[in-house]
N, CA, C and O atoms as a GROMACS GRO file, in nm:
protein
  628
    1UNK      N    1  19.004   9.896   0.756
    1UNK     CA    2  19.032   9.803   0.864
    1UNK      C    3  18.986   9.664   0.820
    1UNK      O    4  18.880   9.648   0.761
    2UNK      N    5  19.066   9.566   0.849
    2UNK     CA    6  19.030   9.427   0.825
    2UNK      C    7  18.964   9.371   0.950
    2UNK      O    8  18.993   9.414   1.062
    3UNK      N    9  18.878   9.276   0.931
    3UNK     CA   10  18.819   9.213   1.047
    3UNK      C   11  18.685   9.152   1.016
    3UNK      O   12  18.637   9.159   0.903
    4UNK      N   13  18.625   9.090   1.117
    4UNK     CA   14  18.496   9.023   1.096
    4UNK      C   15  18.381   9.122   1.082
    4UNK      O   16  18.391   9.239   1.122
    5UNK      N   17  18.273   9.073   1.026
    5UNK     CA   18  18.148   9.147   1.017
    5UNK      C   19  18.035   9.050   1.049
    5UNK      O   20  18.057   8.930   1.066
    6UNK      N   21  17.916   9.102   1.058
    6UNK     CA   22  17.800   9.019   1.085
    6UNK      C   23  17.763   8.941   0.958
    6UNK      O   24  17.789   8.986   0.847
    7UNK      N   25  17.703   8.827   0.977
    7UNK     CA   26  17.667   8.739   0.867
    7UNK      C   27  17.565   8.800   0.771
    7UNK      O   28  17.578   8.784   0.650
    8UNK      N   29  17.463   8.872   0.823
    8UNK     CA   30  17.363   8.928   0.732
    8UNK      C   31  17.334   9.076   0.756
    8UNK      O   32  17.275   9.140   0.669
    9UNK      N   33  17.374   9.132   0.869
    9UNK     CA   34  17.362   9.277   0.889
    9UNK      C   35  17.490   9.338   0.836
    9UNK      O   36  17.594   9.337   0.903
   10UNK      N   37  17.483   9.390   0.716
   10UNK     CA   38  17.603   9.436   0.648
   10UNK      C   39  17.658   9.565   0.708
   10UNK      O   40  17.587   9.666   0.719
   11UNK      N   41  17.783   9.560   0.746
   11UNK     CA   42  17.854   9.677   0.798
   11UNK      C   43  18.001   9.661   0.764
   11UNK      O   44  18.046   9.555   0.720
   12UNK      N   45  18.074   9.767   0.783
   12UNK     CA   46  18.219   9.758   0.767
   12UNK      C   47  18.276   9.687   0.890
   12UNK      O   48  18.212   9.683   0.995
   13UNK      N   49  18.396   9.630   0.876
   13UNK     CA   50  18.459   9.569   0.995
   13UNK      C   51  18.478   9.670   1.108
   13UNK      O   52  18.465   9.634   1.225
   14UNK      N   53  18.508   9.796   1.075
   14UNK     CA   54  18.526   9.898   1.177
   14UNK      C   55  18.397   9.927   1.252
   14UNK      O   56  18.398   9.940   1.375
   15UNK      N   57  18.287   9.937   1.180
   15UNK     CA   58  18.158   9.962   1.243
   15UNK      C   59  18.118   9.844   1.331
   15UNK      O   60  18.069   9.862   1.443
   16UNK      N   61  18.140   9.724   1.283
   16UNK     CA   62  18.108   9.605   1.360
   16UNK      C   63  18.191   9.599   1.488
   16UNK      O   64  18.141   9.558   1.593
   17UNK      N   65  18.317   9.641   1.480
   17UNK     CA   66  18.406   9.642   1.596
   17UNK      C   67  18.358   9.743   1.700
   17UNK      O   68  18.352   9.713   1.819
   18UNK      N   69  18.323   9.864   1.655
   18UNK     CA   70  18.274   9.967   1.747
   18UNK      C   71  18.145   9.920   1.814
   18UNK      O   72  18.128   9.937   1.935
   19UNK      N   73  18.055   9.861   1.737
   19UNK     CA   74  17.930   9.808   1.791
   19UNK      C   75  17.960   9.704   1.899
   19UNK      O   76  17.895   9.702   2.003
   20UNK      N   77  18.056   9.618   1.874
   20UNK     CA   78  18.096   9.518   1.973
   20UNK      C   79  18.146   9.582   2.102
   20UNK      O   80  18.118   9.531   2.210
   21UNK      N   81  18.219   9.691   2.091
   21UNK     CA   82  18.267   9.761   2.210
   21UNK      C   83  18.152   9.825   2.287
   21UNK      O   84  18.151   9.825   2.410
   22UNK      N   85  18.054   9.879   2.214
   22UNK     CA   86  17.936   9.937   2.279
   22UNK      C   87  17.860   9.827   2.354
   22UNK      O   88  17.820   9.845   2.469
   23UNK      N   89  17.842   9.713   2.289
   23UNK     CA   90  17.774   9.600   2.355
   23UNK      C   91  17.850   9.553   2.478
   23UNK      O   92  17.790   9.518   2.579
   24UNK      N   93  17.983   9.550   2.468
   24UNK     CA   94  18.064   9.505   2.582
   24UNK      C   95  18.041   9.593   2.704
   24UNK      O   96  18.033   9.543   2.816
   25UNK      N   97  18.030   9.724   2.683
   25UNK     CA   98  17.998   9.815   2.794
   25UNK      C   99  17.865   9.777   2.857
   25UNK      O  100  17.852   9.768   2.979
   26UNK      N  101  17.766   9.754   2.771
   26UNK     CA  102  17.631   9.726   2.819
   26UNK      C  103  17.623   9.592   2.892
   26UNK      O  104  17.544   9.578   2.986
   27UNK      N  105  17.702   9.496   2.850
   27UNK     CA  106  17.702   9.366   2.916
   27UNK      C  107  17.784   9.366   3.045
   27UNK      O  108  17.760   9.285   3.134
   28UNK      N  109  17.880   9.456   3.056
   28UNK     CA  110  17.972   9.450   3.170
   28UNK      C  111  17.937   9.544   3.285
   28UNK      O  112  17.995   9.533   3.392
   29UNK      N  113  17.842   9.635   3.265
   29UNK     CA  114  17.810   9.732   3.369
   29UNK      C  115  17.659   9.757   3.368
   29UNK      O  116  17.604   9.801   3.268
   30UNK      N  117  17.595   9.729   3.481
   30UNK     CA  118  17.448   9.745   3.491
   30UNK      C  119  17.402   9.886   3.458
   30UNK      O  120  17.290   9.904   3.410
   31UNK      N  121  17.484   9.986   3.483
   31UNK     CA  122  17.446  10.124   3.455
   31UNK      C  123  17.424  10.148   3.305
   31UNK      O  124  17.351  10.239   3.266
   32UNK      N  125  17.487  10.066   3.223
   32UNK     CA  126  17.473  10.078   3.078
   32UNK      C  127  17.366   9.984   3.022
   32UNK      O  128  17.320  10.002   2.910
   33UNK      N  129  17.329   9.885   3.099
   33UNK     CA  130  17.243   9.776   3.051
   33UNK      C  131  17.106   9.822   3.003
   33UNK      O  132  17.048   9.759   2.914
   34UNK      N  133  17.052   9.929   3.059
   34UNK     CA  134  16.919   9.977   3.018
   34UNK      C  135  16.914  10.015   2.871
   34UNK      O  136  16.807  10.019   2.810
   35UNK      N  137  17.029  10.042   2.815
   35UNK     CA  138  17.034  10.084   2.675
   35UNK      C  139  17.054   9.968   2.578
   35UNK      O  140  17.060   9.990   2.457
   36UNK      N  141  17.063   9.847   2.628
   36UNK     CA  142  17.101   9.735   2.542
   36UNK      C  143  17.005   9.709   2.426
   36UNK      O  144  17.048   9.706   2.310
   37UNK      N  145  16.878   9.691   2.453
   37UNK     CA  146  16.785   9.657   2.344
   37UNK      C  147  16.774   9.768   2.240
   37UNK      O  148  16.775   9.739   2.121
   38UNK      N  149  16.763   9.896   2.282
   38UNK     CA  150  16.762  10.001   2.179
   38UNK      C  151  16.892  10.006   2.098
   38UNK      O  152  16.890  10.043   1.980
   39UNK      N  153  17.002   9.969   2.160
   39UNK     CA  154  17.129   9.961   2.086
   39UNK      C  155  17.118   9.858   1.974
   39UNK      O  156  17.154   9.885   1.859
   40UNK      N  157  17.067   9.742   2.008
   40UNK     CA  158  17.051   9.635   1.908
   40UNK      C  159  16.952   9.678   1.800
   40UNK      O  160  16.976   9.656   1.681
   41UNK      N  161  16.841   9.738   1.841
   41UNK     CA  162  16.742   9.784   1.743
   41UNK      C  163  16.802   9.885   1.645
   41UNK      O  164  16.786   9.872   1.524
   42UNK      N  165  16.872   9.985   1.699
   42UNK     CA  166  16.929  10.090   1.614
   42UNK      C  167  17.032  10.031   1.517
   42UNK      O  168  17.031  10.063   1.398
   43UNK      N  169  17.120   9.947   1.568
   43UNK     CA  170  17.220   9.888   1.479
   43UNK      C  171  17.153   9.802   1.371
   43UNK      O  172  17.191   9.809   1.254
   44UNK      N  173  17.056   9.723   1.409
   44UNK     CA  174  16.990   9.634   1.314
   44UNK      C  175  16.920   9.710   1.202
   44UNK      O  176  16.928   9.670   1.086
   45UNK      N  177  16.852   9.820   1.235
   45UNK     CA  178  16.782   9.892   1.128
   45UNK      C  179  16.876   9.979   1.046
   45UNK      O  180  16.842  10.016   0.933
   46UNK      N  181  16.993  10.011   1.099
   46UNK     CA  182  17.091  10.084   1.020
   46UNK      C  183  17.174   9.990   0.932
   46UNK      O  184  17.247  10.037   0.844
   47UNK      N  185  17.163   9.860   0.954
   47UNK     CA  186  17.239   9.762   0.877
   47UNK      C  187  17.145   9.649   0.834
   47UNK      O  188  17.161   9.535   0.877
   48UNK      N  189  17.046   9.680   0.749
   48UNK     CA  190  16.943   9.582   0.716
   48UNK      C  191  16.988   9.467   0.626
   48UNK      O  192  16.917   9.367   0.614
   49UNK      N  193  17.103   9.479   0.564
   49UNK     CA  194  17.149   9.371   0.477
   49UNK      C  195  17.079   9.371   0.343
   49UNK      O  196  17.039   9.476   0.292
   50UNK      N  197  17.065   9.253   0.286
   50UNK     CA  198  17.005   9.234   0.154
   50UNK      C  199  16.874   9.159   0.168
   50UNK      O  200  16.850   9.094   0.270
   51UNK      N  201  16.787   9.167   0.066
   51UNK     CA  202  16.658   9.097   0.074
   51UNK      C  203  16.676   8.945   0.085
   51UNK      O  204  16.706   8.878  -0.013
   52UNK      N  205  16.656   8.894   0.203
   52UNK     CA  206  16.662   8.751   0.233
   52UNK      C  207  16.580   8.730   0.359
   52UNK      O  208  16.560   8.824   0.437
   53UNK      N  209  16.533   8.611   0.380
   53UNK     CA  210  16.441   8.583   0.491
   53UNK      C  211  16.491   8.635   0.625
   53UNK      O  212  16.416   8.701   0.697
   54UNK      N  213  16.615   8.607   0.660
   54UNK     CA  214  16.666   8.648   0.792
   54UNK      C  215  16.679   8.799   0.804
   54UNK      O  216  16.649   8.856   0.909
   55UNK      N  217  16.724   8.864   0.697
   55UNK     CA  218  16.736   9.010   0.697
   55UNK      C  219  16.600   9.077   0.705
   55UNK      O  220  16.582   9.176   0.776
   56UNK      N  221  16.503   9.023   0.632
   56UNK     CA  222  16.367   9.078   0.635
   56UNK      C  223  16.310   9.069   0.775
   56UNK      O  224  16.254   9.166   0.825
   57UNK      N  225  16.325   8.954   0.839
   57UNK     CA  226  16.274   8.936   0.975
   57UNK      C  227  16.346   9.030   1.071
   57UNK      O  228  16.280   9.094   1.154
   58UNK      N  229  16.476   9.039   1.063
   58UNK     CA  230  16.552   9.123   1.154
   58UNK      C  231  16.510   9.269   1.142
   58UNK      O  232  16.474   9.331   1.242
   59UNK      N  233  16.513   9.323   1.022
   59UNK     CA  234  16.477   9.464   1.004
   59UNK      C  235  16.332   9.488   1.046
   59UNK      O  236  16.304   9.586   1.115
   60UNK      N  237  16.242   9.400   1.007
   60UNK     CA  238  16.101   9.417   1.041
   60UNK      C  239  16.075   9.415   1.190
   60UNK      O  240  16.005   9.502   1.243
   61UNK      N  241  16.130   9.318   1.259
   61UNK     CA  242  16.109   9.306   1.403
   61UNK      C  243  16.167   9.426   1.476
   61UNK      O  244  16.104   9.481   1.567
   62UNK      N  245  16.287   9.468   1.438
   62UNK     CA  246  16.350   9.581   1.508
   62UNK      C  247  16.281   9.713   1.474
   62UNK      O  248  16.274   9.802   1.560
   63UNK      N  249  16.229   9.728   1.353
   63UNK     CA  250  16.152   9.848   1.321
   63UNK      C  251  16.022   9.854   1.400
   63UNK      O  252  15.983   9.961   1.445
   64UNK      N  253  15.956   9.741   1.418
   64UNK     CA  254  15.833   9.739   1.497
   64UNK      C  255  15.864   9.771   1.643
   64UNK      O  256  15.790   9.847   1.706
   65UNK      N  257  15.972   9.716   1.697
   65UNK     CA  258  16.010   9.747   1.836
   65UNK      C  259  16.033   9.896   1.852
   65UNK      O  260  15.986   9.956   1.949
   66UNK      N  261  16.106   9.956   1.759
   66UNK     CA  262  16.130  10.100   1.768
   66UNK      C  263  15.998  10.178   1.758
   66UNK      O  264  15.979  10.276   1.830
   67UNK      N  265  15.909  10.134   1.671
   67UNK     CA  266  15.778  10.199   1.658
   67UNK      C  267  15.703  10.194   1.790
   67UNK      O  268  15.649  10.295   1.835
   68UNK      N  269  15.699  10.078   1.852
   68UNK     CA  270  15.626  10.063   1.977
   68UNK      C  271  15.684  10.152   2.088
   68UNK      O  272  15.610  10.209   2.167
   69UNK      N  273  15.814  10.162   2.092
   69UNK     CA  274  15.880  10.242   2.196
   69UNK      C  275  15.869  10.391   2.164
   69UNK      O  276  15.828  10.470   2.250
   70UNK      N  277  15.905  10.430   2.042
   70UNK     CA  278  15.914  10.571   2.009
   70UNK      C  279  15.779  10.636   1.981
   70UNK      O  280  15.758  10.752   2.017
   71UNK      N  281  15.689  10.564   1.917
   71UNK     CA  282  15.559  10.622   1.881
   71UNK      C  283  15.450  10.590   1.983
   71UNK      O  284  15.360  10.671   2.005
   72UNK      N  285  15.457  10.474   2.043
   72UNK     CA  286  15.348  10.429   2.129
   72UNK      C  287  15.381  10.432   2.276
   72UNK      O  288  15.296  10.399   2.359
   73UNK      N  289  15.503  10.469   2.311
   73UNK     CA  290  15.539  10.482   2.451
   73UNK      C  291  15.555  10.351   2.526
   73UNK      O  292  15.546  10.349   2.649
   74UNK      N  293  15.577  10.241   2.454
   74UNK     CA  294  15.594  10.112   2.520
   74UNK      C  295  15.723  10.111   2.601
   74UNK      O  296  15.823  10.172   2.562
   75UNK      N  297  15.719  10.043   2.712
   75UNK     CA  298  15.842  10.020   2.788
   75UNK      C  299  15.928   9.922   2.709
   75UNK      O  300  15.880   9.855   2.617
   76UNK      N  301  16.054   9.914   2.745
   76UNK     CA  302  16.144   9.820   2.679
   76UNK      C  303  16.093   9.676   2.695
   76UNK      O  304  16.096   9.598   2.600
   77UNK      N  305  16.046   9.643   2.815
   77UNK     CA  306  15.996   9.506   2.841
   77UNK      C  307  15.871   9.476   2.760
   77UNK      O  308  15.860   9.367   2.702
   78UNK      N  309  15.778   9.570   2.754
   78UNK     CA  310  15.655   9.548   2.677
   78UNK      C  311  15.686   9.534   2.529
   78UNK      O  312  15.627   9.449   2.461
   79UNK      N  313  15.778   9.614   2.477
   79UNK     CA  314  15.818   9.602   2.337
   79UNK      C  315  15.887   9.468   2.312
   79UNK      O  316  15.873   9.410   2.205
   80UNK      N  317  15.962   9.420   2.411
   80UNK     CA  318  16.025   9.289   2.400
   80UNK      C  319  15.923   9.178   2.389
   80UNK      O  320  15.943   9.083   2.312
   81UNK      N  321  15.814   9.188   2.463
   81UNK     CA  322  15.707   9.088   2.454
   81UNK      C  323  15.644   9.090   2.315
   81UNK      O  324  15.614   8.984   2.258
   82UNK      N  325  15.624   9.208   2.261
   82UNK     CA  326  15.567   9.219   2.126
   82UNK      C  327  15.663   9.162   2.022
   82UNK      O  328  15.620   9.101   1.924
   83UNK      N  329  15.791   9.181   2.045
   83UNK     CA  330  15.893   9.132   1.951
   83UNK      C  331  15.883   8.980   1.932
   83UNK      O  332  15.896   8.928   1.821
   84UNK      N  333  15.859   8.910   2.041
   84UNK     CA  334  15.845   8.764   2.032
   84UNK      C  335  15.724   8.725   1.947
   84UNK      O  336  15.731   8.631   1.868
   85UNK      N  337  15.614   8.798   1.963
   85UNK     CA  338  15.494   8.769   1.884
   85UNK      C  339  15.519   8.800   1.736
   85UNK      O  340  15.481   8.722   1.649
   86UNK      N  341  15.582   8.912   1.709
   86UNK     CA  342  15.610   8.951   1.571
   86UNK      C  343  15.702   8.847   1.506
   86UNK      O  344  15.679   8.807   1.392
   87UNK      N  345  15.804   8.806   1.577
   87UNK     CA  346  15.896   8.705   1.522
   87UNK      C  347  15.825   8.574   1.492
   87UNK      O  348  15.860   8.504   1.397
   88UNK      N  349  15.724   8.541   1.572
   88UNK     CA  350  15.650   8.417   1.547
   88UNK      C  351  15.558   8.430   1.425
   88UNK      O  352  15.509   8.329   1.374
   89UNK      N  353  15.536   8.551   1.381
   89UNK     CA  354  15.450   8.577   1.263
   89UNK      C  355  15.532   8.636   1.149
   89UNK      O  356  15.483   8.719   1.073
   90UNK      N  357  15.656   8.593   1.137
   90UNK     CA  358  15.749   8.652   1.042
   90UNK      C  359  15.704   8.645   0.896
   90UNK      O  360  15.754   8.721   0.814
   91UNK      N  361  15.610   8.557   0.864
   91UNK     CA  362  15.563   8.547   0.726
   91UNK      C  363  15.494   8.675   0.680
   91UNK      O  364  15.483   8.699   0.559
   92UNK      N  365  15.446   8.757   0.773
   92UNK     CA  366  15.378   8.881   0.736
   92UNK      C  367  15.476   8.991   0.695
   92UNK      O  368  15.438   9.087   0.629
   93UNK      N  369  15.601   8.977   0.733
   93UNK     CA  370  15.702   9.079   0.704
   93UNK      C  371  15.748   9.070   0.559
   93UNK      O  372  15.749   8.962   0.499
   94UNK      N  373  15.785   9.185   0.503
   94UNK     CA  374  15.839   9.188   0.367
   94UNK      C  375  15.954   9.287   0.362
   94UNK      O  376  15.969   9.372   0.450
   95UNK      N  377  16.033   9.274   0.259
   95UNK     CA  378  16.148   9.362   0.244
   95UNK      C  379  16.102   9.506   0.222
   95UNK      O  380  16.013   9.532   0.142
   96UNK      N  381  16.164   9.598   0.293
   96UNK     CA  382  16.142   9.740   0.275
   96UNK      C  383  16.272   9.799   0.220
   96UNK      O  384  16.380   9.775   0.274
   97UNK      N  385  16.261   9.876   0.114
   97UNK     CA  386  16.380   9.939   0.057
   97UNK      C  387  16.443  10.030   0.162
   97UNK      O  388  16.376  10.119   0.213
   98UNK      N  389  16.569  10.008   0.194
   98UNK     CA  390  16.634  10.091   0.295
   98UNK      C  391  16.638  10.238   0.253
   98UNK      O  392  16.645  10.269   0.134
   99UNK      N  393  16.632  10.327   0.351
   99UNK     CA  394  16.640  10.469   0.319
   99UNK      C  395  16.780  10.507   0.269
   99UNK      O  396  16.877  10.436   0.293
  100UNK      N  397  16.787  10.619   0.200
  100UNK     CA  398  16.918  10.666   0.150
  100UNK      C  399  17.013  10.697   0.265
  100UNK      O  400  17.132  10.665   0.260
  101UNK      N  401  16.958  10.760   0.367
  101UNK     CA  402  17.036  10.792   0.486
  101UNK      C  403  16.982  10.708   0.602
  101UNK      O  404  16.861  10.700   0.621
  102UNK      N  405  17.070  10.648   0.676
  102UNK     CA  406  17.030  10.565   0.790
  102UNK      C  407  17.022  10.644   0.920
  102UNK      O  408  17.005  10.587   1.028
  103UNK      N  409  17.033  10.775   0.910
  103UNK     CA  410  17.028  10.860   1.028
  103UNK      C  411  17.163  10.921   1.057
  103UNK      O  412  17.266  10.868   1.015
  104UNK      N  413  17.162  11.032   1.128
  104UNK     CA  414  17.286  11.106   1.150
  104UNK      C  415  17.366  11.056   1.271
  104UNK      O  416  17.482  11.095   1.289
  105UNK      N  417  17.306  10.972   1.352
  105UNK     CA  418  17.374  10.921   1.472
  105UNK      C  419  17.406  10.773   1.450
  105UNK      O  420  17.323  10.698   1.399
  106UNK      N  421  17.525  10.733   1.490
  106UNK     CA  422  17.569  10.596   1.468
  106UNK      C  423  17.629  10.538   1.596
  106UNK      O  424  17.635  10.604   1.700
  107UNK      N  425  17.673  10.415   1.585
  107UNK     CA  426  17.738  10.348   1.698
  107UNK      C  427  17.861  10.424   1.744
  107UNK      O  428  17.895  10.420   1.863
  108UNK      N  429  17.928  10.492   1.655
  108UNK     CA  430  18.047  10.570   1.692
  108UNK      C  431  18.010  10.680   1.791
  108UNK      O  432  18.085  10.706   1.885
  109UNK      N  433  17.895  10.745   1.772
  109UNK     CA  434  17.852  10.849   1.864
  109UNK      C  435  17.829  10.792   2.005
  109UNK      O  436  17.861  10.856   2.104
  110UNK      N  437  17.774  10.672   2.011
  110UNK     CA  438  17.753  10.607   2.140
  110UNK      C  439  17.888  10.566   2.200
  110UNK      O  440  17.911  10.584   2.320
  111UNK      N  441  17.974  10.513   2.119
  111UNK     CA  442  18.107  10.469   2.162
  111UNK      C  443  18.185  10.586   2.223
  111UNK      O  444  18.262  10.566   2.317
  112UNK      N  445  18.164  10.706   2.170
  112UNK     CA  446  18.236  10.825   2.220
  112UNK      C  447  18.179  10.879   2.352
  112UNK      O  448  18.242  10.964   2.415
  113UNK      N  449  18.064  10.831   2.393
  113UNK     CA  450  17.999  10.882   2.515
  113UNK      C  451  18.086  10.856   2.637
  113UNK      O  452  18.153  10.753   2.647
  114UNK      N  453  18.083  10.950   2.730
  114UNK     CA  454  18.158  10.938   2.856
  114UNK      C  455  18.061  10.906   2.968
  114UNK      O  456  17.973  10.986   2.999
  115UNK      N  457  18.075  10.792   3.028
  115UNK     CA  458  17.992  10.755   3.141
  115UNK      C  459  17.857  10.699   3.100
  115UNK      O  460  17.813  10.714   2.986
  116UNK      N  461  17.793  10.636   3.196
  116UNK     CA  462  17.668  10.564   3.170
  116UNK      C  463  17.554  10.657   3.130
  116UNK      O  464  17.480  10.625   3.037
  117UNK      N  465  17.538  10.769   3.197
  117UNK     CA  466  17.428  10.859   3.163
  117UNK      C  467  17.438  10.910   3.020
  117UNK      O  468  17.340  10.912   2.947
  118UNK      N  469  17.557  10.951   2.982
  118UNK     CA  470  17.578  11.000   2.846
  118UNK      C  471  17.559  10.887   2.744
  118UNK      O  472  17.505  10.909   2.636
  119UNK      N  473  17.602  10.768   2.779
  119UNK     CA  474  17.585  10.651   2.693
  119UNK      C  475  17.436  10.624   2.669
  119UNK      O  476  17.394  10.608   2.554
  120UNK      N  477  17.358  10.618   2.775
  120UNK     CA  478  17.215  10.588   2.763
  120UNK      C  479  17.146  10.697   2.680
  120UNK      O  480  17.060  10.665   2.597
  121UNK      N  481  17.181  10.823   2.702
  121UNK     CA  482  17.122  10.931   2.623
  121UNK      C  483  17.162  10.918   2.476
  121UNK      O  484  17.079  10.936   2.387
  122UNK      N  485  17.287  10.886   2.450
  122UNK     CA  486  17.333  10.871   2.312
  122UNK      C  487  17.260  10.757   2.243
  122UNK      O  488  17.226  10.768   2.125
  123UNK      N  489  17.234  10.647   2.314
  123UNK     CA  490  17.159  10.535   2.256
  123UNK      C  491  17.016  10.578   2.225
  123UNK      O  492  16.962  10.544   2.120
  124UNK      N  493  16.956  10.652   2.316
  124UNK     CA  494  16.819  10.701   2.293
  124UNK      C  495  16.815  10.789   2.167
  124UNK      O  496  16.726  10.775   2.084
  125UNK      N  497  16.911  10.879   2.155
  125UNK     CA  498  16.919  10.965   2.036
  125UNK      C  499  16.943  10.883   1.910
  125UNK      O  500  16.885  10.910   1.805
  126UNK      N  501  17.028  10.782   1.922
  126UNK     CA  502  17.058  10.693   1.809
  126UNK      C  503  16.933  10.619   1.765
  126UNK      O  504  16.904  10.611   1.645
  127UNK      N  505  16.859  10.564   1.860
  127UNK     CA  506  16.737  10.490   1.826
  127UNK      C  507  16.636  10.582   1.757
  127UNK      O  508  16.573  10.541   1.660
  128UNK      N  509  16.620  10.704   1.806
  128UNK     CA  510  16.530  10.799   1.741
  128UNK      C  511  16.576  10.830   1.600
  128UNK      O  512  16.495  10.829   1.506
  129UNK      N  513  16.703  10.856   1.583
  129UNK     CA  514  16.758  10.889   1.452
  129UNK      C  515  16.742  10.772   1.354
  129UNK      O  516  16.700  10.791   1.240
  130UNK      N  517  16.775  10.652   1.400
  130UNK     CA  518  16.764  10.534   1.314
  130UNK      C  519  16.619  10.505   1.278
  130UNK      O  520  16.589  10.473   1.163
  131UNK      N  521  16.530  10.515   1.376
  131UNK     CA  522  16.388  10.492   1.349
  131UNK      C  523  16.330  10.595   1.254
  131UNK      O  524  16.253  10.561   1.164
  132UNK      N  525  16.366  10.722   1.274
  132UNK     CA  526  16.314  10.828   1.189
  132UNK      C  527  16.365  10.815   1.046
  132UNK      O  528  16.297  10.857   0.952
  133UNK      N  529  16.483  10.758   1.028
  133UNK     CA  530  16.537  10.740   0.893
  133UNK      C  531  16.443  10.657   0.805
  133UNK      O  532  16.441  10.672   0.683
  134UNK      N  533  16.365  10.569   0.868
  134UNK     CA  534  16.274  10.481   0.796
  134UNK      C  535  16.133  10.541   0.783
  134UNK      O  536  16.037  10.468   0.759
  135UNK      N  537  16.120  10.672   0.799
  135UNK     CA  538  15.989  10.740   0.802
  135UNK      C  539  15.901  10.704   0.683
  135UNK      O  540  15.779  10.692   0.699
  136UNK      N  541  15.958  10.688   0.566
  136UNK     CA  542  15.876  10.656   0.448
  136UNK      C  543  15.805  10.521   0.462
  136UNK      O  544  15.710  10.494   0.388
  137UNK      N  545  15.850  10.437   0.553
  137UNK     CA  546  15.790  10.305   0.574
  137UNK      C  547  15.711  10.294   0.705
  137UNK      O  548  15.666  10.185   0.741
  138UNK      N  549  15.696  10.403   0.776
  138UNK     CA  550  15.630  10.396   0.907
  138UNK      C  551  15.489  10.338   0.900
  138UNK      O  552  15.450  10.261   0.988
  139UNK      N  553  15.414  10.371   0.798
  139UNK     CA  554  15.278  10.318   0.788
  139UNK      C  555  15.280  10.166   0.776
  139UNK      O  556  15.201  10.097   0.841
  140UNK      N  557  15.371  10.113   0.695
  140UNK     CA  558  15.383   9.968   0.682
  140UNK      C  559  15.426   9.905   0.814
  140UNK      O  560  15.372   9.802   0.854
  141UNK      N  561  15.520   9.966   0.881
  141UNK     CA  562  15.568   9.913   1.009
  141UNK      C  563  15.453   9.912   1.110
  141UNK      O  564  15.437   9.815   1.184
  142UNK      N  565  15.375  10.017   1.114
  142UNK     CA  566  15.258  10.021   1.205
  142UNK      C  567  15.161   9.907   1.174
  142UNK      O  568  15.101   9.850   1.265
  143UNK      N  569  15.147   9.874   1.047
  143UNK     CA  570  15.058   9.764   1.008
  143UNK      C  571  15.110   9.628   1.054
  143UNK      O  572  15.032   9.533   1.064
  144UNK      N  573  15.237   9.617   1.083
  144UNK     CA  574  15.294   9.492   1.132
  144UNK      C  575  15.277   9.474   1.283
  144UNK      O  576  15.301   9.365   1.336
  145UNK      N  577  15.237   9.579   1.352
  145UNK     CA  578  15.216   9.568   1.497
  145UNK      C  579  15.100   9.470   1.519
  145UNK      O  580  14.991   9.492   1.468
  146UNK      N  581  15.123   9.364   1.595
  146UNK     CA  582  15.016   9.267   1.619
  146UNK      C  583  14.894   9.335   1.683
  146UNK      O  584  14.909   9.423   1.768
  147UNK      N  585  14.773   9.294   1.642
  147UNK     CA  586  14.651   9.358   1.693
  147UNK      C  587  14.644   9.362   1.845
  147UNK      O  588  14.595   9.459   1.903
  148UNK      N  589  14.693   9.258   1.911
  148UNK     CA  590  14.686   9.256   2.057
  148UNK      C  591  14.776   9.361   2.122
  148UNK      O  592  14.761   9.391   2.240
  149UNK      N  593  14.869   9.417   2.045
  149UNK     CA  594  14.956   9.523   2.096
  149UNK      C  595  14.916   9.659   2.041
  149UNK      O  596  14.946   9.761   2.102
  150UNK      N  597  14.849   9.662   1.927
  150UNK     CA  598  14.811   9.788   1.864
  150UNK      C  599  14.718   9.870   1.952
  150UNK      O  600  14.721   9.993   1.948
  151UNK      N  601  14.634   9.804   2.030
  151UNK     CA  602  14.538   9.874   2.115
  151UNK      C  603  14.605   9.938   2.236
  151UNK      O  604  14.545  10.022   2.302
  152UNK      N  605  14.726   9.900   2.265
  152UNK     CA  606  14.797   9.950   2.383
  152UNK      C  607  14.886  10.066   2.346
  152UNK      O  608  15.008  10.050   2.339
  153UNK      N  609  14.829  10.182   2.323
  153UNK     CA  610  14.910  10.296   2.285
  153UNK      C  611  14.934  10.387   2.404
  153UNK      O  612  14.851  10.397   2.495
  154UNK      N  613  15.046  10.453   2.400
  154UNK     CA  614  15.093  10.550   2.499
  154UNK      C  615  15.111  10.494   2.639
  154UNK      O  616  15.187  10.552   2.717
  155UNK      N  617  15.046  10.387   2.677
  155UNK     CA  618  15.069  10.332   2.810
  155UNK      C  619  15.181  10.230   2.806
  155UNK      O  620  15.255  10.215   2.903
  156UNK      N  621  15.193  10.159   2.695
  156UNK     CA  622  15.298  10.061   2.680
  156UNK      C  623  15.284   9.941   2.770
  156UNK      O  624  15.380   9.867   2.789
  157UNK      N  625  15.168   9.921   2.826
  157UNK     CA  626  15.149   9.811   2.921
  157UNK      C  627  15.123   9.680   2.851
  157UNK      O  628  15.105   9.578   2.918
   0.00000   0.00000   0.00000
């Protein structure tokens, strides 16, 4: 398929198109909106691009957000607050070699979901799959969690 792709999150035009359709659902219907940030996180870590400042920041920030949500039980809003702090400290982030497999669930699986409940569940499964794909780097990602957020485990407050 011919078509546009993201500037630094490398994907095929087809994958980028499907991702755009998933986002359109989330922007157009409140029932899908709860899944928006994990959708962005999952796509970003599955398409880390090449070693460059913007790609390093994107992958690092989204991996930390997934860590906070999946491992520490942070709410989406609390993880969003941490994301802003991490982005402001982007100099601490470094390139992590992408895993061989980016996970078994992709944007296509979410795109195939019927209805909002199935969509939100598919995004949750996608985020878990994408985050787990980076397991070899989890210790490094945990080290990037800002100290003021590291103490807040399992409550996500």
